[in-house]
N, C-alpha and C positions, 0 to 999 in steps of 0.2 A: 504494500500500500504506500502510495506517495503521500508524504506529510511535508508541510512547509512551516517555516517559522511563523509564530503567531497563531497557529491552529490548535484547537483543543482536541484532545484525544482521550480515550479510556483504555485501561488494561483489559486485554481479552484472554489472558491465561490465568490460572489459579493464583499463582504468585509470580510476580515479575521482579527480578533483582535490579536495583539501581546501582550502576557502576561508575567508578571514577573516570573511566574513559574506555573506548574500544580497545586501546592498546594494552589495557591493564588485565584483560581476561587471560586465564591460564588454560592449558589443556584439560585440567580437571573440571573446568566450569562448563563443559559442553552440555550436560543435561539441563542447565539453567538458561540456555541461550536461544533455544529454538522456539518455534511456534507451538510446540507441545512440550511443556516443561515438566520435568520430573524432579521436584525439589528434594524429595526424600532420597532419591538415588544420588543426587549431586552431593548432599551433605554426607551420606554414608561413605562416599568415595574419598572424602578429605581426611588428611591427618590433622593432628591438633594444631600444627603451625598454619596449615592452610585454612583452618576454621576461623582464624583471626587475621587474615590478610586484609590490608587496608584498601584493596581494590573494590570491596563491597561497601557501599554507603548506606543503603537502606533497602527495603522491599515494599512493593505495592501489591495490593490485593485486587482480584477480579473486579472490574467496574470502577476502579479508582481513577480519578481524573488527573490529567497532566496538561500542561501548556508547553507546546514545542517552542524552543527558543533558538535552535540551530540544527541544521541538517549536517550529518557527518558522512564519513566514508563507509562503504560496504553495508548499507542498510542500518545505520545507527542514527539516532537523533538525540540531541541534548534537550532535556526537559526540566521543568520544575514540577514537583509533585505537590499540587495545590492543596491537598488534604492532609499534608504533613507540614505544619507551620515550622519555619526555620528562619526567623527574622534576621539572625546574625549572618546567615549565608545568602539569603535572597528574600526580600519581603513578600514575594509571591508564593514561596513554597520551597521544598527541599530540592536542590539542583543535582543533576547527575545525568547519566546516559542510559538509554534503553535500546534494544533491537526493535526496529519498526515492526517486525513480525509479531511482536507481543502487544501491539496496539491496534485499536480500531478508531475511526473518526467518532467524535462525540456526537450523539444524536442531536439533531437540530431542535431548537426550542428548549433544551435543557438549561436551566439557570446555572451560571458559573458559580463555583464554590468560592466564597469570599471570607466568611466569618470564622475565626478560630475559636476554640473553646466554647462551642455551642452544641446543644443537642440537635442533631440533624434528622428531621422528620420527613425529608424528601422521599426517601425510599422506605417502604413500609415493612420490609422483612430483613432479618439479619440471620446469618448462619450461626447456629448455636452448637452444632456438632464440631468436634475437634477438626475433622476433615471429612469431606464428602466429595461427590462428583455430580456433574450435570450430564444427563442422558438424552439421547435423541427422542426416546419415547419412554414411558414407564417400563422399567426392567430392560430397556434397550441398550444399544451401544453407548459407551461413554464418549462424550464430545469434549468435555473439559474436566480433567482430573485435578486433584489436589486443591479443591476449593475449601478454604479454611475458615475457622472460627473468626467471626467479626466481619465477614464479607457481607456487604449490603446487596440485596437483590430486589428487583421490581417484579411483583407477580404478574403473570399473564392470564390469570383466571383462577377460579376456585380449585381446591384440591380435588382429585379424582382417585378414589380407591387408595388413599394414602400417599399419593404422589402430587407434587405441586408444580405447575408450569410457571416458568419465569422467563423474563427477557434476559438475553446474554449478549454482550458486545460481539459483533462480528457474525452473529447468527440470526438470519431473518425470521426463522421459525422458533417458537418457544422451546426451551429445553426443560428437562424434568429432574427433580430430586425428591427423595423421601420427605414428606411434609413435616415429619417430626424432627428433621434436621434444621428447621427454621423456627423462628419466633418473631412476633411483631417487633419492629424497632421501637423502643420506648420513646415516649414523647415527653418524658420528664427525667431529671437527673437521677441516677441510681443511688441506692444506699451504699455506703462504703463497704459494708459486709458483702454485698452482691459482687462488687468489683473484685474484692479479695478472693471470693469463691471461684470466679472465672480464672484468675491468675493461678490459684491452687491447682487447677486442672492441668497446668503446664509443668508441674513438678517433674524433674528429671529430664526435661527437654534439653538437648545439647545447646551449649553456648556457641552462637555464630555471630561474629562481628557484623553488625548491620542487619541482623535478622529480625523480622517482625511476624514470624509465623510459628505455628506449633511444630513445624519440622526443625526449627532452629531459631534462636532468639537471643538478643542481647538485653542489657539491663533496662535501658530506656525503651527498647522495643516491647518488652514485657508490659511496662506501664502503659505505653501507647495503645497496645492491642487490647489490654484488659478494659480500658475505658472506651475504646472504639466499639467494643461489643455492645455498649449501651448508647452509642451514637454521639459520644462526647469526643471532640477532636482536640487532643492534647498535642503539643509540639513533639517532634521526633526525638530530639536529643535532651540529655539530662539537664544541662545548663538552662536550656530554654523552658523545660518543664518547671524548673524552679522559678524562673521569672514569671511564668503564667499562673502560678498557684500562690496561695496565701500562707505566709509564715505563721506558725504558732509557737508558743513557748515550750521548751523541753519540759517534760513531765505532764503536759496536757494532751499529748498525742493520743489518737484513737486508732482503732483498727481501720485500715484503708488509707490512712495518711501516708505521706512519702518522706523517707529519710534521704538526705543528700549528703554527699561526701566530697571532700577536696583535700589536697595536700599542700601545706606550706604556703597558703594564701593564693594558690593557683586556682584555675577555673574548676568548676564542679566536674567530676569524672565518673560518678557512680550514683545510682538511685536504687532504692528498694522500697517495698510496700510494707508498712507496719502491720504485723500479723498478730500482735497481742498488746494490750496496754502495758506500759512500763511498770516494773516492780521495784521495790527498794533495792538499793545497791546498783542502780543503773543496769538492771537486767532487761535489756531491750531485745526484741525479736523482729525479724523481717523475712519476707519472701523476696528473693531476688535472683536474677540471672548472674551467676558468679563467674567472673573471668578466670580466677585462680583454679576453681574446681570444675570449670567448663560445663556447668549444668545449672538448671533452675533448682533452687533448694530453699527450705525454710530453716532458719537457725537463730540461735542467740548470737548477738553481735560479738565477735571475738575482740580481744583488746586492740589488735592492730586496726581493726575496722572502726572501733569506737574512737580511736585517736584521730581519725579523719572525719568524724561526723560533724557537720557544720550547720545543719538545719533540719527542721521538720516542717513540712508544709501540708496544707489541706487543699484539695481540689474543690 
């Protein structure tokens, strides 16, 4: 598909990886580059060093909107992911590169995404299954695999025998998924306990730098995805998540608040979700995607982590 600078487009694969540049991709990245993405196979093929390569910037889910800013070589475009606020990088959204085969032109008449940190009620359904697929017909061939938790979908009609028809980018006819894999997108902010419960479902997911999916995720990606499940658009990176949320005093934190971490006065480098009220003796707990242990886990803050704790914020 031909795309030009200034054009709006949407992701047409289950998970599209946002890259630092076409030249940055590695041979191991092939499963993540085509028009039929296999994110699980891509991550399974990487060693621990490759899992944290800085060539990956973020990931976008099916239907997520981008603005094309530049056309590049060999079927690549530079975009800003307008549903992932990143004011420090680009006021329009998170910038990076995508293969054009993973994009479809945005439907005409669709309002542009502009407002950060809001409940988005434009799309009435959201995927609540950890992972699912869209089929040509109920029980039929898979057309889009790897559709993940937090993906917003527009219904194409009522459910039929337990299957729901939905519109999908790049597909003129409705596709189908099990109806119980979706829930209505909330029209009000969630309770913090609800957000934590979603994040808890991702325990033991492997740590992937730039990841925002249940196949692999990083610390700020976990926060972004957990809130996205409820239609709340938080920034993509930890530092900007801190700027977009409200500080509260230590000792008053509640389940679902966010702990932020920084070293020696430098910028915030880590975020976790408060998983229990603090107890005497600074016994604090959080759920987070841990770089050192390369997975999502819930734990008491160890001393070295407590030494870098700089704030607790509320969404």
